N, C-alpha and C positions, 0 to 999 in steps of 0.2 A: 097820819097814814090815810091814804085815799083808797078808793075801791080797787084799783089795780094792784096795790101793795097786798091787800088781803087775798086777792086771787093768786098772786105769786106765792104767798105763804101757804095757802091752802093747797096749791099745786105741788109745792115742794114737800109738804107734809104727806100728801097722798102718794107721791112718788116714793118717799122713804117707807111709808107703811106698806106699799106694794112690794118693795124690795125686801122688806123684813119678812113678809108672808112668803114670798117666793123662795128666799133662802131657807126658811124653816121647812117648807115643803120639800125642797131638794134634799135637805138633811134627813128628813123623815123617810123619804124614798130611798136614799142611800143606806140608811140604817136597816130598813126593811129588807133590802136586797142582801145586805151582809148577813142578816139573821137567817134568811132563806138559804144562802150559800152555806152557812155554818150547819144548818139543819141537814142539808144534803150531805155534807161531810160526815156528820154523825150517823146518818143512815148507812153510808158506805162503810164506815168503821164497824157498825153493828153487823152488817152482812159479812164483812171480813172476819170479825170475831166469831160469828156463828160457824163459818167455814172452818176456821182454825180449831174450834171446839169439836166439830165433827171429825176432823182429821185426827185430833188428839185422842178421841174416844176410839177410833178405828185402830190407831197405833197401840193403845192400851189393850184392846181386845186381842190383837195379834200377839202382843207380848205375853198375855196370859195364856194363850193357846200354846205358844212355844215353851213357856215355863211348865205348863202341864205335861207336854210331851217330854221335856227334859226330866221331870220328876218321874214319869213312867219309865223312861229309859234307865235312870239311876236305880229305881226300885227293882227293875228287871235284872240289872247287873248285880246288885246286892244279893238278890235271890239266887242267881247263878253261882256267885262266889261262895255263898253259904252251902249250896249243894255240893260244890267241889270239895270243900273241907271235910 
């Protein structure tokens, strides 16, 4: 092997090393973007869950108010029926 052969081998090795580093960096960048997108989706799900929880609490509160009113009405009717007898 003469000097030009070593230059060619070194050049090919350098090219493959460069390509390996470039592919790994692209993969790392892609993975980071995917993780960031997933984190954003988790944030959106968290906000949606919080809103649904607030809605659920409001519905439960209204249901309790309606149940209380129904109990008062039933108690009133029972009292009226006892007075009639």
